[in-house]
Steps between C-alpha positions, in 0.01 A plus 500: 500500500304769666253418786133505421195544717168328424215670689221252528153648543169316530231642273126436471477568125814428296395675183396822686831500686707452188316782333568726799873425511532547125326838535758618756800395283573135581535263210369144488753213463290249306757226571383495862133586458205265485147471647646467859776762499651790317856630505495882477836663442603834656870460421753228427539447870139554625200290405153482650341162492119523498359180641139392512384431851497126433853500355625722784374249754719234341812684622401563863262374771489851650168690487479782251424831655219725371697783328190716511514514881850374590850575369776251506755680282545835334692459175724807451652552152760763409431736217764709326339839596185667626350508150535122470317457837214717369494315170441154656247655732323659203472158340373349826236769541309356206522141639577518872477697823765762546574658832611860586848630415765435756749785456791515745715729287779261417270201491183502286244223466141398446330167535222309336328168540465239227152334437564260783601763751876444488674833585770638271703811578702650213754743653797715415778600732774751428849345479616775738257364766639146450855636547402664831386172651204352695416810716429707192284232341242484786134580420532791755777675322 
């Protein structure tokens, strides 16, 4: 069995968030979706769980940060090539907040925020860069 990751995100408006994630290519898994949460599938291994603020609070006593002014995570997802990075950004432009291109030659990415301010960074990296190791993968290089 492969390992899965469930990224849990608090959202203010569940319907609005589901619409956004569907617009950028996620699919809704109705088996795990109700009025409190939605399971949005990126791949067989990666799911985003959108949780209403009330439901989110049932999992942790920690304070939610304000994603409009604070960042707790930056969610980086690999795309197959530069065109796939641009495609998800194009979908997010209509429903989100894209940031400028980050082009480091062998690494290419953009970022956007979902309706609740959670930052996503689709990126592509050449396999040659990966083979060369960490020094080649720095933002400076």
